C-alpha atoms as an extended CHARMM CRD file, in Angstrom:
* protein
*
        54  EXT
         1         1  MET       CA            164.0660000000      -18.2060000000       56.7270000000  PROA      1               0.0000000000
         2         2  HSD       CA            162.2520000000      -18.1800000000       53.3610000000  PROA      2               0.0000000000
         3         3  SER       CA            161.4860000000      -14.8730000000       51.8400000000  PROA      3               0.0000000000
         4         4  LYS       CA            159.9530000000      -13.7800000000       48.5550000000  PROA      4               0.0000000000
         5         5  ILE       CA            161.8230000000      -11.3580000000       46.2250000000  PROA      5               0.0000000000
         6         6  ARG       CA            159.3330000000       -9.3190000000       44.3140000000  PROA      6               0.0000000000
         7         7  SER       CA            161.5030000000       -8.1630000000       41.4550000000  PROA      7               0.0000000000
         8         8  VAL       CA            165.0820000000       -7.4940000000       40.9360000000  PROA      8               0.0000000000
         9         9  THR       CA            166.3310000000       -5.4230000000       38.0450000000  PROA      9               0.0000000000
        10        10  MET       CA            169.9750000000       -5.1410000000       37.3700000000  PROA      10              0.0000000000
        11        11  GLU       CA            172.1520000000       -4.7360000000       34.2970000000  PROA      11              0.0000000000
        12        12  ILE       CA            174.2230000000       -7.8050000000       33.3250000000  PROA      12              0.0000000000
        13        13  PRO       CA            177.5930000000       -7.6100000000       34.9420000000  PROA      13              0.0000000000
        14        14  LYS       CA            180.7580000000       -7.4340000000       32.9100000000  PROA      14              0.0000000000
        15        15  ASP       CA            182.2310000000      -10.5280000000       34.4430000000  PROA      15              0.0000000000
        16        16  MET       CA            181.6410000000      -13.1790000000       37.0380000000  PROA      16              0.0000000000
        17        17  PHE       CA            183.7540000000      -11.3330000000       39.6330000000  PROA      17              0.0000000000
        18        18  GLU       CA            181.3590000000       -8.4490000000       39.4940000000  PROA      18              0.0000000000
        19        19  LEU       CA            178.3380000000      -10.7080000000       39.7500000000  PROA      19              0.0000000000
        20        20  GLN       CA            179.8600000000      -12.5410000000       42.7070000000  PROA      20              0.0000000000
        21        21  GLU       CA            180.6270000000       -9.2970000000       44.3860000000  PROA      21              0.0000000000
        22        22  ARG       CA            177.0140000000       -8.1790000000       44.1080000000  PROA      22              0.0000000000
        23        23  TYR       CA            175.6430000000      -11.3840000000       45.4430000000  PROA      23              0.0000000000
        24        24  SER       CA            178.1640000000      -11.4010000000       48.3140000000  PROA      24              0.0000000000
        25        25  LYS       CA            177.1280000000       -7.8740000000       49.3650000000  PROA      25              0.0000000000
        26        26  ALA       CA            173.4540000000       -8.8690000000       49.2600000000  PROA      26              0.0000000000
        27        27  ILE       CA            174.0960000000      -12.0120000000       51.3460000000  PROA      27              0.0000000000
        28        28  VAL       CA            176.1220000000      -10.1650000000       53.8720000000  PROA      28              0.0000000000
        29        29  LYS       CA            173.3520000000       -7.5410000000       54.2290000000  PROA      29              0.0000000000
        30        30  ILE       CA            170.8970000000      -10.3940000000       55.0020000000  PROA      30              0.0000000000
        31        31  LEU       CA            173.2540000000      -12.0460000000       57.4320000000  PROA      31              0.0000000000
        32        32  VAL       CA            173.9790000000       -8.7880000000       59.2900000000  PROA      32              0.0000000000
        33        33  LYS       CA            170.2560000000       -8.4720000000       60.0160000000  PROA      33              0.0000000000
        34        34  ARG       CA            169.9090000000      -12.0220000000       61.2580000000  PROA      34              0.0000000000
        35        35  LEU       CA            173.1150000000      -12.8300000000       63.1860000000  PROA      35              0.0000000000
        36        36  SER       CA            173.9980000000      -11.8600000000       66.7380000000  PROA      36              0.0000000000
        37        37  PRO       CA            177.1460000000       -9.6950000000       67.1000000000  PROA      37              0.0000000000
        38        38  LYS       CA            179.2070000000      -12.7700000000       68.1170000000  PROA      38              0.0000000000
        39        39  GLN       CA            178.0040000000      -14.8370000000       65.2000000000  PROA      39              0.0000000000
        40        40  LEU       CA            178.7160000000      -11.8640000000       62.8970000000  PROA      40              0.0000000000
        41        41  ASN       CA            182.2860000000      -11.5480000000       64.1910000000  PROA      41              0.0000000000
        42        42  GLU       CA            182.8770000000      -15.2820000000       63.5880000000  PROA      42              0.0000000000
        43        43  PHE       CA            181.4770000000      -14.9220000000       60.0660000000  PROA      43              0.0000000000
        44        44  ILE       CA            183.6740000000      -11.9160000000       59.3030000000  PROA      44              0.0000000000
        45        45  ASP       CA            186.8050000000      -13.8340000000       60.6210000000  PROA      45              0.0000000000
        46        46  LYS       CA            185.9880000000      -16.7970000000       58.3830000000  PROA      46              0.0000000000
        47        47  ALA       CA            185.4410000000      -14.5200000000       55.3420000000  PROA      47              0.0000000000
        48        48  ILE       CA            188.8150000000      -12.8260000000       55.9790000000  PROA      48              0.0000000000
        49        49  ASN       CA            190.6100000000      -16.1310000000       56.2840000000  PROA      49              0.0000000000
        50        50  MET       CA            188.9880000000      -17.4420000000       53.1080000000  PROA      50              0.0000000000
        51        51  SER       CA            189.9510000000      -14.2810000000       51.1810000000  PROA      51              0.0000000000
        52        52  LYS       CA            193.6300000000      -14.7200000000       52.2930000000  PROA      52              0.0000000000
        53        53  GLN       CA            193.6900000000      -18.2340000000       50.8670000000  PROA      53              0.0000000000
        54        54  LEU       CA            192.6220000000      -17.0720000000       47.3810000000  PROA      54              0.0000000000
């Protein structure tokens, strides 16, 4: 599950929320490729529940 990232260029985000959002989207894209549909649904449910607690 180890992968090399060649180069990532991005402007510095305005705040930590923007940075967190970018990383979250990248992580979700990776997970979507690796998880089965059932695992993906469980992950989405957990993410929704966590966001409700914030």
